[in-house]
py3Dmol code that shows the C-alpha trace and the ligand (Angstrom):
import py3Dmol

protein = """\
ATOM      1  CA  MET A   1     189.310 -11.896 232.524  1.00  0.00           C
ATOM      2  CA  LEU A   2     186.773  -9.212 231.617  1.00  0.00           C
ATOM      3  CA  GLN A   3     188.021  -9.345 227.970  1.00  0.00           C
ATOM      4  CA  ALA A   4     187.453 -13.153 227.998  1.00  0.00           C
ATOM      5  CA  MET A   5     184.007 -12.597 229.414  1.00  0.00           C
ATOM      6  CA  ILE A   6     183.132  -9.955 226.815  1.00  0.00           C
ATOM      7  CA  THR A   7     184.166 -12.115 223.919  1.00  0.00           C
ATOM      8  CA  ALA A   8     182.767 -15.383 225.207  1.00  0.00           C
ATOM      9  CA  GLU A   9     180.820 -17.429 222.732  1.00  0.00           C
ATOM     10  CA  VAL A  10     177.425 -18.225 224.459  1.00  0.00           C
ATOM     11  CA  GLY A  11     174.254 -20.254 223.998  1.00  0.00           C
ATOM     12  CA  ASP A  12     171.427 -21.648 226.150  1.00  0.00           C
ATOM     13  CA  ASP A  13     173.128 -23.665 228.789  1.00  0.00           C
ATOM     14  CA  ILE A  14     169.980 -25.165 230.149  1.00  0.00           C
ATOM     15  CA  MET A  15     169.653 -26.755 226.706  1.00  0.00           C
ATOM     16  CA  GLY A  16     173.259 -27.854 226.825  1.00  0.00           C
ATOM     17  CA  GLU A  17     174.012 -25.374 224.064  1.00  0.00           C
ATOM     18  CA  ASP A  18     176.419 -22.912 225.631  1.00  0.00           C
ATOM     19  CA  PRO A  19     179.877 -23.887 224.084  1.00  0.00           C
ATOM     20  CA  THR A  20     181.962 -22.009 226.699  1.00  0.00           C
ATOM     21  CA  VAL A  21     180.233 -23.690 229.664  1.00  0.00           C
ATOM     22  CA  ASN A  22     180.512 -27.020 227.860  1.00  0.00           C
ATOM     23  CA  ARG A  23     184.278 -26.448 227.373  1.00  0.00           C
ATOM     24  CA  LEU A  24     184.727 -25.514 230.999  1.00  0.00           C
ATOM     25  CA  GLU A  25     182.792 -28.612 232.262  1.00  0.00           C
ATOM     26  CA  ARG A  26     184.710 -30.935 229.956  1.00  0.00           C
ATOM     27  CA  SER A  27     188.119 -29.652 230.860  1.00  0.00           C
ATOM     28  CA  VAL A  28     187.505 -29.612 234.665  1.00  0.00           C
ATOM     29  CA  ALA A  29     186.108 -33.175 234.514  1.00  0.00           C
ATOM     30  CA  ASP A  30     189.156 -34.286 232.544  1.00  0.00           C
ATOM     31  CA  MET A  31     191.589 -32.471 234.875  1.00  0.00           C
ATOM     32  CA  PHE A  32     190.098 -34.409 237.852  1.00  0.00           C
ATOM     33  CA  GLY A  33     189.795 -37.662 235.963  1.00  0.00           C
ATOM     34  CA  HIS A  34     186.081 -37.717 236.247  1.00  0.00           C
ATOM     35  CA  GLU A  35     183.476 -38.397 233.651  1.00  0.00           C
ATOM     36  CA  ALA A  36     181.470 -35.248 233.908  1.00  0.00           C
ATOM     37  CA  ALA A  37     180.969 -31.824 235.539  1.00  0.00           C
ATOM     38  CA  VAL A  38     178.331 -29.238 236.026  1.00  0.00           C
ATOM     39  CA  PHE A  39     178.746 -25.466 236.482  1.00  0.00           C
ATOM     40  CA  ALA A  40     176.978 -23.982 239.459  1.00  0.00           C
ATOM     41  CA  CYS A  41     176.342 -20.440 240.746  1.00  0.00           C
ATOM     42  CA  SER A  42     178.078 -20.743 244.076  1.00  0.00           C
ATOM     43  CA  GLY A  43     180.110 -23.075 246.356  1.00  0.00           C
ATOM     44  CA  THR A  44     177.009 -23.527 248.498  1.00  0.00           C
ATOM     45  CA  GLN A  45     174.915 -24.647 245.581  1.00  0.00           C
ATOM     46  CA  SER A  46     177.506 -27.102 244.260  1.00  0.00           C
ATOM     47  CA  ASN A  47     178.120 -28.593 247.811  1.00  0.00           C
ATOM     48  CA  GLN A  48     174.358 -28.929 248.195  1.00  0.00           C
ATOM     49  CA  MET A  49     173.989 -30.510 244.808  1.00  0.00           C
ATOM     50  CA  GLY A  50     176.639 -32.984 245.989  1.00  0.00           C
ATOM     51  CA  VAL A  51     174.804 -33.695 249.243  1.00  0.00           C
ATOM     52  CA  ARG A  52     171.548 -34.224 247.443  1.00  0.00           C
ATOM     53  CA  VAL A  53     172.995 -36.484 244.798  1.00  0.00           C
ATOM     54  CA  HIS A  54     174.276 -38.993 247.432  1.00  0.00           C
ATOM     55  CA  CYS A  55     171.668 -38.794 250.165  1.00  0.00           C
ATOM     56  CA  LEU A  56     168.001 -39.371 250.620  1.00  0.00           C
ATOM     57  CA  PRO A  57     165.774 -37.624 253.270  1.00  0.00           C
ATOM     58  CA  GLY A  58     166.575 -39.080 256.697  1.00  0.00           C
ATOM     59  CA  ASP A  59     170.267 -39.963 255.663  1.00  0.00           C
ATOM     60  CA  GLU A  60     173.157 -38.445 257.691  1.00  0.00           C
ATOM     61  CA  LEU A  61     176.507 -37.048 256.507  1.00  0.00           C
ATOM     62  CA  LEU A  62     179.680 -37.006 258.523  1.00  0.00           C
ATOM     63  CA  ILE A  63     181.718 -33.779 258.560  1.00  0.00           C
ATOM     64  CA  ASN A  64     184.204 -31.798 260.820  1.00  0.00           C
ATOM     65  CA  GLU A  65     182.455 -29.481 263.246  1.00  0.00           C
ATOM     66  CA  THR A  66     184.125 -26.660 261.581  1.00  0.00           C
ATOM     67  CA  GLY A  67     182.840 -27.621 258.096  1.00  0.00           C
ATOM     68  CA  HIS A  68     181.248 -25.014 255.711  1.00  0.00           C
ATOM     69  CA  ILE A  69     178.465 -27.422 254.821  1.00  0.00           C
ATOM     70  CA  SER A  70     177.527 -27.742 258.509  1.00  0.00           C
ATOM     71  CA  ASN A  71     177.951 -24.123 259.585  1.00  0.00           C
ATOM     72  CA  PHE A  72     177.586 -21.700 256.751  1.00  0.00           C
ATOM     73  CA  GLU A  73     175.030 -22.926 254.243  1.00  0.00           C
ATOM     74  CA  GLY A  74     171.942 -21.874 256.150  1.00  0.00           C
ATOM     75  CA  GLY A  75     171.132 -25.338 257.302  1.00  0.00           C
ATOM     76  CA  ALA A  76     170.529 -26.279 253.583  1.00  0.00           C
ATOM     77  CA  ALA A  77     171.324 -30.014 253.982  1.00  0.00           C
ATOM     78  CA  ALA A  78     168.279 -30.252 256.278  1.00  0.00           C
ATOM     79  CA  ALA A  79     166.186 -27.616 254.489  1.00  0.00           C
ATOM     80  CA  LEU A  80     166.766 -28.775 250.892  1.00  0.00           C
ATOM     81  CA  SER A  81     167.537 -32.433 251.259  1.00  0.00           C
ATOM     82  CA  GLY A  82     166.179 -33.600 254.605  1.00  0.00           C
ATOM     83  CA  VAL A  83     169.675 -34.664 255.512  1.00  0.00           C
ATOM     84  CA  THR A  84     171.042 -34.652 259.113  1.00  0.00           C
ATOM     85  CA  VAL A  85     174.538 -33.557 259.769  1.00  0.00           C
ATOM     86  CA  ARG A  86     176.748 -35.313 262.299  1.00  0.00           C
ATOM     87  CA  THR A  87     179.630 -33.086 263.296  1.00  0.00           C
ATOM     88  CA  ILE A  88     182.896 -34.423 264.444  1.00  0.00           C
ATOM     89  CA  VAL A  89     185.367 -32.703 266.668  1.00  0.00           C
ATOM     90  CA  ALA A  90     188.922 -32.982 265.144  1.00  0.00           C
ATOM     91  CA  ALA A  91     191.852 -30.535 265.035  1.00  0.00           C
ATOM     92  CA  ASP A  92     192.357 -28.106 262.137  1.00  0.00           C
ATOM     93  CA  GLY A  93     189.056 -28.910 260.349  1.00  0.00           C
ATOM     94  CA  LEU A  94     190.554 -32.191 259.122  1.00  0.00           C
ATOM     95  CA  LEU A  95     189.074 -35.610 259.523  1.00  0.00           C
ATOM     96  CA  ASP A  96     190.947 -38.938 259.898  1.00  0.00           C
ATOM     97  CA  VAL A  97     189.988 -42.528 260.304  1.00  0.00           C
ATOM     98  CA  ASP A  98     190.537 -42.616 263.983  1.00  0.00           C
ATOM     99  CA  VAL A  99     187.819 -39.932 264.687  1.00  0.00           C
ATOM    100  CA  LEU A 100     185.485 -41.421 261.969  1.00  0.00           C
ATOM    101  CA  GLU A 101     185.656 -45.045 263.383  1.00  0.00           C
ATOM    102  CA  GLY A 102     182.572 -45.806 265.304  1.00  0.00           C
ATOM    103  CA  LYS A 103     180.516 -42.910 263.708  1.00  0.00           C
ATOM    104  CA  ILE A 104     178.644 -45.174 261.199  1.00  0.00           C
ATOM    105  CA  ARG A 105     175.281 -45.946 262.592  1.00  0.00           C
ATOM    106  CA  VAL A 106     173.954 -49.429 262.824  1.00  0.00           C
ATOM    107  CA  ASN A 107     171.557 -50.347 260.109  1.00  0.00           C
ATOM    108  CA  ASP A 108     168.307 -50.199 262.201  1.00  0.00           C
ATOM    109  CA  GLN A 109     165.038 -48.427 261.808  1.00  0.00           C
ATOM    110  CA  HIS A 110     165.809 -46.176 264.910  1.00  0.00           C
ATOM    111  CA  TYR A 111     168.696 -44.533 263.147  1.00  0.00           C
ATOM    112  CA  SER A 112     169.331 -42.257 260.304  1.00  0.00           C
ATOM    113  CA  ARG A 113     171.336 -44.037 257.474  1.00  0.00           C
ATOM    114  CA  THR A 114     175.018 -42.871 257.523  1.00  0.00           C
ATOM    115  CA  ARG A 115     175.560 -42.163 253.835  1.00  0.00           C
ATOM    116  CA  LEU A 116     178.213 -39.593 253.091  1.00  0.00           C
ATOM    117  CA  VAL A 117     181.495 -38.168 254.427  1.00  0.00           C
ATOM    118  CA  CYS A 118     182.342 -34.631 253.539  1.00  0.00           C
ATOM    119  CA  LEU A 119     185.958 -33.260 253.691  1.00  0.00           C
ATOM    120  CA  GLU A 120     187.087 -29.759 253.061  1.00  0.00           C
ATOM    121  CA  ASN A 121     190.401 -28.870 251.461  1.00  0.00           C
ATOM    122  CA  THR A 122     191.795 -26.392 252.235  1.00  0.00           C
ATOM    123  CA  THR A 123     189.858 -26.168 255.580  1.00  0.00           C
ATOM    124  CA  ASN A 124     188.353 -22.722 256.101  1.00  0.00           C
ATOM    125  CA  LEU A 125     187.238 -22.254 259.634  1.00  0.00           C
ATOM    126  CA  GLY A 126     189.672 -25.087 260.364  1.00  0.00           C
ATOM    127  CA  GLY A 127     192.512 -22.653 259.650  1.00  0.00           C
ATOM    128  CA  GLY A 128     193.452 -22.945 255.984  1.00  0.00           C
ATOM    129  CA  HIS A 129     195.010 -26.384 256.579  1.00  0.00           C
ATOM    130  CA  VAL A 130     195.990 -28.710 253.665  1.00  0.00           C
ATOM    131  CA  TYR A 131     195.372 -32.375 253.597  1.00  0.00           C
ATOM    132  CA  SER A 132     198.331 -34.532 252.460  1.00  0.00           C
ATOM    133  CA  LEU A 133     197.565 -36.950 249.684  1.00  0.00           C
ATOM    134  CA  ASP A 134     198.115 -40.059 252.046  1.00  0.00           C
ATOM    135  CA  HIS A 135     195.708 -38.579 254.372  1.00  0.00           C
ATOM    136  CA  LEU A 136     192.947 -38.222 251.716  1.00  0.00           C
ATOM    137  CA  GLN A 137     193.558 -41.707 250.376  1.00  0.00           C
ATOM    138  CA  ARG A 138     193.303 -43.102 253.948  1.00  0.00           C
ATOM    139  CA  VAL A 139     189.940 -41.570 254.610  1.00  0.00           C
ATOM    140  CA  SER A 140     188.837 -42.368 251.110  1.00  0.00           C
ATOM    141  CA  ASP A 141     189.704 -46.047 251.418  1.00  0.00           C
ATOM    142  CA  TRP A 142     187.914 -46.245 254.815  1.00  0.00           C
ATOM    143  CA  ALA A 143     184.791 -44.629 253.374  1.00  0.00           C
ATOM    144  CA  THR A 144     184.698 -46.882 250.403  1.00  0.00           C
ATOM    145  CA  THR A 145     185.220 -50.021 252.641  1.00  0.00           C
ATOM    146  CA  ASN A 146     182.414 -48.907 254.805  1.00  0.00           C
ATOM    147  CA  GLY A 147     179.958 -48.156 251.898  1.00  0.00           C
ATOM    148  CA  LEU A 148     180.001 -44.384 252.321  1.00  0.00           C
ATOM    149  CA  LYS A 149     180.048 -41.844 249.463  1.00  0.00           C
ATOM    150  CA  ARG A 150     182.799 -39.232 249.524  1.00  0.00           C
ATOM    151  CA  HIS A 151     182.278 -35.580 248.803  1.00  0.00           C
ATOM    152  CA  LEU A 152     185.043 -32.872 248.819  1.00  0.00           C
ATOM    153  CA  ASP A 153     184.223 -29.294 249.507  1.00  0.00           C
ATOM    154  CA  GLY A 154     187.052 -27.850 247.405  1.00  0.00           C
ATOM    155  CA  ALA A 155     186.109 -24.078 247.664  1.00  0.00           C
ATOM    156  CA  ARG A 156     189.978 -23.449 247.735  1.00  0.00           C
ATOM    157  CA  LEU A 157     190.985 -26.756 246.197  1.00  0.00           C
ATOM    158  CA  PHE A 158     193.544 -25.083 243.967  1.00  0.00           C
ATOM    159  CA  ASN A 159     195.287 -23.490 246.965  1.00  0.00           C
ATOM    160  CA  ALA A 160     195.548 -27.075 248.375  1.00  0.00           C
ATOM    161  CA  ILE A 161     196.899 -28.464 245.107  1.00  0.00           C
ATOM    162  CA  VAL A 162     199.584 -25.677 244.970  1.00  0.00           C
ATOM    163  CA  ALA A 163     200.486 -25.971 248.656  1.00  0.00           C
ATOM    164  CA  GLY A 164     200.180 -29.801 248.853  1.00  0.00           C
ATOM    165  CA  GLY A 165     202.139 -30.547 245.621  1.00  0.00           C
ATOM    166  CA  TYR A 166     199.650 -33.034 244.277  1.00  0.00           C
ATOM    167  CA  SER A 167     197.721 -33.007 241.114  1.00  0.00           C
ATOM    168  CA  ALA A 168     193.947 -32.593 240.415  1.00  0.00           C
ATOM    169  CA  ALA A 169     193.933 -36.139 239.128  1.00  0.00           C
ATOM    170  CA  ASP A 170     195.453 -37.439 242.430  1.00  0.00           C
ATOM    171  CA  ILE A 171     192.601 -35.675 244.322  1.00  0.00           C
ATOM    172  CA  GLY A 172     190.020 -36.947 241.869  1.00  0.00           C
ATOM    173  CA  LYS A 173     190.706 -40.584 242.570  1.00  0.00           C
ATOM    174  CA  CYS A 174     189.767 -40.028 246.288  1.00  0.00           C
ATOM    175  CA  PHE A 175     186.235 -38.709 245.887  1.00  0.00           C
ATOM    176  CA  ASP A 176     182.844 -39.423 244.270  1.00  0.00           C
ATOM    177  CA  THR A 177     181.982 -35.701 243.930  1.00  0.00           C
ATOM    178  CA  ILE A 178     184.206 -32.564 244.167  1.00  0.00           C
ATOM    179  CA  SER A 179     182.901 -29.049 244.387  1.00  0.00           C
ATOM    180  CA  ILE A 180     185.356 -26.294 243.261  1.00  0.00           C
ATOM    181  CA  CYS A 181     184.956 -22.499 243.488  1.00  0.00           C
ATOM    182  CA  PHE A 182     186.114 -20.106 240.805  1.00  0.00           C
ATOM    183  CA  SER A 183     185.416 -17.105 242.948  1.00  0.00           C
ATOM    184  CA  LYS A 184     187.667 -16.708 246.043  1.00  0.00           C
ATOM    185  CA  GLY A 185     191.296 -16.996 245.276  1.00  0.00           C
ATOM    186  CA  LEU A 186     190.787 -17.705 241.613  1.00  0.00           C
ATOM    187  CA  GLY A 187     189.353 -14.239 241.283  1.00  0.00           C
ATOM    188  CA  CYS A 188     186.189 -14.847 239.233  1.00  0.00           C
ATOM    189  CA  PRO A 189     183.031 -12.789 239.982  1.00  0.00           C
ATOM    190  CA  MET A 190     180.980 -15.981 240.571  1.00  0.00           C
ATOM    191  CA  GLY A 191     180.883 -19.638 239.794  1.00  0.00           C
ATOM    192  CA  SER A 192     181.548 -23.154 241.045  1.00  0.00           C
ATOM    193  CA  ILE A 193     181.539 -26.625 239.583  1.00  0.00           C
ATOM    194  CA  LEU A 194     180.689 -30.148 240.658  1.00  0.00           C
ATOM    195  CA  VAL A 195     182.602 -33.053 239.171  1.00  0.00           C
ATOM    196  CA  GLY A 196     181.748 -36.697 239.401  1.00  0.00           C
ATOM    197  CA  SER A 197     180.531 -39.703 237.467  1.00  0.00           C
ATOM    198  CA  ARG A 198     178.252 -39.321 234.401  1.00  0.00           C
ATOM    199  CA  ASP A 199     175.259 -40.613 236.370  1.00  0.00           C
ATOM    200  CA  ASP A 200     175.900 -38.460 239.464  1.00  0.00           C
ATOM    201  CA  ILE A 201     176.331 -35.301 237.387  1.00  0.00           C
ATOM    202  CA  ALA A 202     173.180 -36.031 235.403  1.00  0.00           C
ATOM    203  CA  ARG A 203     171.277 -36.158 238.706  1.00  0.00           C
ATOM    204  CA  ALA A 204     173.098 -33.129 239.835  1.00  0.00           C
ATOM    205  CA  ARG A 205     171.801 -31.179 236.832  1.00  0.00           C
ATOM    206  CA  ARG A 206     168.249 -31.996 237.738  1.00  0.00           C
ATOM    207  CA  ILE A 207     168.934 -30.905 241.286  1.00  0.00           C
ATOM    208  CA  ARG A 208     170.581 -27.675 240.067  1.00  0.00           C
ATOM    209  CA  LYS A 209     167.380 -26.872 238.278  1.00  0.00           C
ATOM    210  CA  LEU A 210     165.314 -27.719 241.430  1.00  0.00           C
ATOM    211  CA  PHE A 211     167.684 -25.341 243.429  1.00  0.00           C
ATOM    212  CA  GLY A 212     167.138 -22.616 240.883  1.00  0.00           C
ATOM    213  CA  GLY A 213     170.628 -22.628 239.604  1.00  0.00           C
ATOM    214  CA  ALA A 214     170.204 -23.685 235.876  1.00  0.00           C
ATOM    215  CA  LEU A 215     171.203 -20.642 233.798  1.00  0.00           C
ATOM    216  CA  ARG A 216     170.978 -19.498 230.205  1.00  0.00           C
ATOM    217  CA  GLN A 217     173.862 -17.627 228.698  1.00  0.00           C
ATOM    218  CA  SER A 218     176.196 -18.554 231.582  1.00  0.00           C
ATOM    219  CA  GLY A 219     179.204 -18.799 229.160  1.00  0.00           C
ATOM    220  CA  ILE A 220     179.980 -15.196 230.239  1.00  0.00           C
ATOM    221  CA  VAL A 221     180.955 -16.352 233.723  1.00  0.00           C
ATOM    222  CA  ALA A 222     182.347 -19.684 232.441  1.00  0.00           C
ATOM    223  CA  ALA A 223     184.722 -17.778 230.277  1.00  0.00           C
ATOM    224  CA  ALA A 224     186.089 -16.077 233.519  1.00  0.00           C
ATOM    225  CA  ALA A 225     186.504 -19.536 235.101  1.00  0.00           C
ATOM    226  CA  ILE A 226     188.426 -20.816 232.105  1.00  0.00           C
ATOM    227  CA  TYR A 227     190.585 -17.670 232.152  1.00  0.00           C
ATOM    228  CA  ALA A 228     191.242 -18.224 235.848  1.00  0.00           C
ATOM    229  CA  LEU A 229     192.193 -21.807 235.410  1.00  0.00           C
ATOM    230  CA  GLU A 230     194.712 -20.790 232.726  1.00  0.00           C
ATOM    231  CA  ASN A 231     196.164 -17.748 234.514  1.00  0.00           C
ATOM    232  CA  ASN A 232     195.432 -17.602 238.183  1.00  0.00           C
ATOM    233  CA  VAL A 233     196.440 -21.050 239.556  1.00  0.00           C
ATOM    234  CA  ALA A 234     200.229 -21.065 239.515  1.00  0.00           C
ATOM    235  CA  ARG A 235     200.224 -17.550 241.234  1.00  0.00           C
ATOM    236  CA  LEU A 236     198.287 -18.880 244.193  1.00  0.00           C
ATOM    237  CA  LYS A 237     201.794 -19.574 245.636  1.00  0.00           C
ATOM    238  CA  ASP A 238     202.284 -15.810 245.823  1.00  0.00           C
ATOM    239  CA  ASP A 239     199.199 -15.573 248.061  1.00  0.00           C
ATOM    240  CA  HIS A 240     200.638 -18.202 250.241  1.00  0.00           C
ATOM    241  CA  ALA A 241     203.974 -16.461 250.558  1.00  0.00           C
ATOM    242  CA  ASN A 242     201.964 -13.230 251.324  1.00  0.00           C
ATOM    243  CA  ALA A 243     200.068 -14.974 254.059  1.00  0.00           C
ATOM    244  CA  SER A 244     203.356 -16.156 255.660  1.00  0.00           C
ATOM    245  CA  GLN A 245     204.797 -12.652 255.419  1.00  0.00           C
ATOM    246  CA  LEU A 246     201.608 -11.337 257.157  1.00  0.00           C
ATOM    247  CA  ALA A 247     201.914 -14.068 259.779  1.00  0.00           C
ATOM    248  CA  THR A 248     205.620 -13.198 260.497  1.00  0.00           C
ATOM    249  CA  GLY A 249     204.667  -9.536 260.708  1.00  0.00           C
ATOM    250  CA  LEU A 250     201.796 -10.193 263.107  1.00  0.00           C
ATOM    251  CA  ALA A 251     203.954 -12.259 265.341  1.00  0.00           C
ATOM    252  CA  SER A 252     206.202  -9.230 265.884  1.00  0.00           C
ATOM    253  CA  ILE A 253     203.232  -7.196 267.218  1.00  0.00           C
ATOM    254  CA  GLN A 254     202.817  -7.114 270.919  1.00  0.00           C
ATOM    255  CA  GLY A 255     199.229  -8.116 271.833  1.00  0.00           C
ATOM    256  CA  ILE A 256     198.733 -10.524 268.919  1.00  0.00           C
ATOM    257  CA  ARG A 257     199.024 -14.299 269.242  1.00  0.00           C
ATOM    258  CA  ILE A 258     199.726 -16.242 266.228  1.00  0.00           C
ATOM    259  CA  ASP A 259     201.695 -19.470 265.408  1.00  0.00           C
ATOM    260  CA  VAL A 260     203.421 -18.696 262.115  1.00  0.00           C
ATOM    261  CA  GLU A 261     204.091 -22.420 261.528  1.00  0.00           C
ATOM    262  CA  ARG A 262     200.352 -23.133 261.275  1.00  0.00           C
ATOM    263  CA  VAL A 263     199.764 -20.800 258.283  1.00  0.00           C
ATOM    264  CA  LYS A 264     199.628 -23.265 255.478  1.00  0.00           C
ATOM    265  CA  SER A 265     197.801 -21.515 252.597  1.00  0.00           C
ATOM    266  CA  ASN A 266     196.107 -18.084 252.034  1.00  0.00           C
ATOM    267  CA  LEU A 267     194.233 -17.952 255.369  1.00  0.00           C
ATOM    268  CA  VAL A 268     195.823 -16.270 258.482  1.00  0.00           C
ATOM    269  CA  PHE A 269     194.032 -16.746 261.689  1.00  0.00           C
ATOM    270  CA  PHE A 270     195.215 -14.866 264.812  1.00  0.00           C
ATOM    271  CA  GLU A 271     194.050 -13.766 268.190  1.00  0.00           C
ATOM    272  CA  ILE A 272     194.242 -10.410 270.030  1.00  0.00           C
ATOM    273  CA  GLU A 273     194.980 -10.479 273.671  1.00  0.00           C
ATOM    274  CA  ALA A 274     191.891 -10.311 275.831  1.00  0.00           C
ATOM    275  CA  GLY A 275     192.645  -7.110 277.702  1.00  0.00           C
ATOM    276  CA  LEU A 276     192.964  -5.099 274.462  1.00  0.00           C
ATOM    277  CA  GLY A 277     189.424  -5.317 273.117  1.00  0.00           C
ATOM    278  CA  LEU A 278     187.370  -7.634 270.840  1.00  0.00           C
ATOM    279  CA  ALA A 279     188.164  -8.697 267.336  1.00  0.00           C
ATOM    280  CA  ILE A 280     185.033  -6.961 266.105  1.00  0.00           C
ATOM    281  CA  GLN A 281     186.289  -3.604 267.449  1.00  0.00           C
ATOM    282  CA  LEU A 282     189.722  -4.023 265.970  1.00  0.00           C
ATOM    283  CA  ALA A 283     188.098  -4.934 262.681  1.00  0.00           C
ATOM    284  CA  GLY A 284     186.210  -1.635 262.811  1.00  0.00           C
ATOM    285  CA  ALA A 285     189.311   0.427 263.487  1.00  0.00           C
ATOM    286  CA  LEU A 286     191.160  -1.435 260.611  1.00  0.00           C
ATOM    287  CA  LYS A 287     188.371  -0.871 258.168  1.00  0.00           C
ATOM    288  CA  GLU A 288     188.667   2.842 258.579  1.00  0.00           C
ATOM    289  CA  GLN A 289     192.248   2.532 257.531  1.00  0.00           C
ATOM    290  CA  GLY A 290     191.290   0.624 254.461  1.00  0.00           C
ATOM    291  CA  VAL A 291     192.219  -2.869 255.855  1.00  0.00           C
ATOM    292  CA  LEU A 292     189.454  -5.442 255.769  1.00  0.00           C
ATOM    293  CA  ILE A 293     190.029  -8.395 258.140  1.00  0.00           C
ATOM    294  CA  GLY A 294     187.249 -10.607 259.361  1.00  0.00           C
ATOM    295  CA  PRO A 295     186.296 -10.729 263.058  1.00  0.00           C
ATOM    296  CA  MET A 296     185.663 -14.373 263.889  1.00  0.00           C
ATOM    297  CA  GLY A 297     184.138 -13.989 267.325  1.00  0.00           C
ATOM    298  CA  GLY A 298     185.717 -13.118 270.607  1.00  0.00           C
ATOM    299  CA  GLN A 299     189.371 -12.378 270.089  1.00  0.00           C
ATOM    300  CA  ARG A 300     189.856 -14.259 266.794  1.00  0.00           C
ATOM    301  CA  MET A 301     190.434 -12.744 263.407  1.00  0.00           C
ATOM    302  CA  ARG A 302     190.769 -14.213 259.870  1.00  0.00           C
ATOM    303  CA  ALA A 303     192.784 -12.395 257.143  1.00  0.00           C
ATOM    304  CA  VAL A 304     192.726 -13.780 253.655  1.00  0.00           C
ATOM    305  CA  THR A 305     195.261 -13.074 250.920  1.00  0.00           C
ATOM    306  CA  HIS A 306     194.255 -13.233 247.311  1.00  0.00           C
ATOM    307  CA  LEU A 307     195.079 -11.814 243.855  1.00  0.00           C
ATOM    308  CA  ASP A 308     194.036  -8.198 244.754  1.00  0.00           C
ATOM    309  CA  VAL A 309     196.493  -8.074 247.654  1.00  0.00           C
ATOM    310  CA  THR A 310     200.100  -7.191 246.839  1.00  0.00           C
ATOM    311  CA  THR A 311     203.168  -7.777 248.863  1.00  0.00           C
ATOM    312  CA  ALA A 312     203.317  -4.114 249.463  1.00  0.00           C
ATOM    313  CA  ASN A 313     199.828  -4.224 250.830  1.00  0.00           C
ATOM    314  CA  ILE A 314     200.941  -6.882 253.343  1.00  0.00           C
ATOM    315  CA  ALA A 315     203.683  -4.530 254.631  1.00  0.00           C
ATOM    316  CA  LYS A 316     201.139  -1.724 254.981  1.00  0.00           C
ATOM    317  CA  THR A 317     198.643  -3.967 256.678  1.00  0.00           C
ATOM    318  CA  ILE A 318     201.196  -5.054 259.369  1.00  0.00           C
ATOM    319  CA  GLU A 319     201.895  -1.337 260.071  1.00  0.00           C
ATOM    320  CA  VAL A 320     198.163  -0.502 260.204  1.00  0.00           C
ATOM    321  CA  ILE A 321     197.472  -3.204 262.626  1.00  0.00           C
ATOM    322  CA  ARG A 322     200.517  -2.208 264.770  1.00  0.00           C
ATOM    323  CA  HIS A 323     199.250   1.317 264.814  1.00  0.00           C
ATOM    324  CA  CYS A 324     195.654   0.416 265.672  1.00  0.00           C
ATOM    325  CA  ILE A 325     196.773  -1.764 268.587  1.00  0.00           C
ATOM    326  CA  GLY A 326     199.097   0.846 269.708  1.00  0.00           C
ATOM    327  CA  GLN A 327     196.404   3.467 269.759  1.00  0.00           C
ATOM    328  CA  GLY A 328     193.922   1.164 271.528  1.00  0.00           C
ATOM    329  CA  PHE A 329     190.467   0.194 270.247  1.00  0.00           C
ATOM    330  CA  ALA A 330     188.608  -1.145 273.329  1.00  0.00           C
ATOM    331  CA  ASP A 331     186.171   1.879 273.346  1.00  0.00           C
ATOM    332  CA  ARG A 332     185.022   1.317 269.915  1.00  0.00           C
ATOM    333  CA  PRO A 333     181.259   0.320 269.196  1.00  0.00           C
ATOM    334  CA  LEU A 334     180.499  -3.398 268.868  1.00  0.00           C
ATOM    335  CA  VAL A 335     179.139  -3.106 265.343  1.00  0.00           C
ATOM    336  CA  GLY A 336     180.038  -5.037 262.329  1.00  0.00           C
ATOM    337  CA  SER A 337     178.756  -7.467 259.801  1.00  0.00           C
ATOM    338  CA  GLY A 338     179.165 -11.122 259.031  1.00  0.00           C
ATOM    339  CA  PRO A 339     178.468 -14.375 260.762  1.00  0.00           C
ATOM    340  CA  TYR A 340     181.094 -13.887 263.416  1.00  0.00           C
ATOM    341  CA  SER A 341     180.670 -10.368 264.317  1.00  0.00           C
ATOM    342  CA  LYS A 342     179.723 -10.964 267.967  1.00  0.00           C
TER     343      LYS A 342
END
"""
ligand_1 = """\
16
LIG
C 185.091 -24.066 252.407
C 184.000 -23.388 251.783
N 183.003 -24.117 251.120
C 182.013 -23.472 250.513
C 181.912 -22.117 250.397
C 180.723 -21.560 249.743
O 180.997 -20.714 248.711
P 179.959 -19.599 248.275
O 180.163 -18.350 249.143
O 180.344 -19.390 246.846
O 178.533 -20.162 248.340
C 182.859 -21.240 251.060
C 182.808 -19.887 251.086
O 183.460 -19.164 251.773
C 183.856 -21.969 251.752
O 184.824 -21.231 252.502
"""
view = py3Dmol.view(width=600, height=400)
view.addModel(protein, "pdb")
view.setStyle({"model": 0}, {"cartoon": {"style": "trace"}})
view.addModel(ligand_1, "xyz")
view.setStyle({"model": 1}, {"stick": {}})
view.zoomTo()
view.show()
């Protein structure tokens, strides 16, 4: 990947003159069967470009209560676009027609205009769950019938594609805009992309500029993304196998609660029994042993497998966790970083 970055042909992307960025945008748009795509700095930026493309100030979007757009983007929908977020409670971070029915507001001056439905695939805080294609099509049809736009937060979309057994083109048909991350499981240092219609992406380009995300010789990072798409997608199944192995190992440790069957991709959520201490305390103990696992508040933890984690690392991780729980960690300080540390 570094070699691809070093040798990338570059130009001024803000003038549309970076051949590597242009190649990336064209190939991802084609892959998803959409007309156009625009490179972005981060998943937050490409999601928020999608929100702004579809919504006017005062509009409302519908999203699962666990959604990244509603929880972890600094209130950007409100701050950058004047959009209100209506969160819906539904299991596993997924949304289906039964919970969406009745959530579209009447067209009346008292109400915000319900404009957009946002799905996440795979779900992050929802637990790494993967939509089936039928499920996506059902929600997509419902949204279209009801005059809503459809945005997919696909930060880990290639994990979903590998685990779900569908194609990028299948997914493309279900959404007006899709945001995809090249960092995370695909292993790039940075970068995301938004795909959609020619008109929507032309507007997204203006919005990207407005949000400070229009870059110059960004071919250096687009080259990493092209490399990742060619080399790092098929291997995501290894991350999923490692996640299952980790889950099975965790299930054998006394004091940990996990449902192995619910691990569907590269995210492994588990809970430590209340009497043992808090997740943030265990995370501190594990960090000292070189194992980084995120405390998610209270007893809940999230482990992520990715291309820098080997099967041997998984076996070691299970033993380190077993050891730390055996030693006890309840007397450790309540310090840590990240949004869920308390
Ligand atoms: C589901 C989801 N969407 C969007 C993002 C945002 O990506 P970034 O951190 O690149 O802004 C993340 C990051 O973890 C995510 O998990």
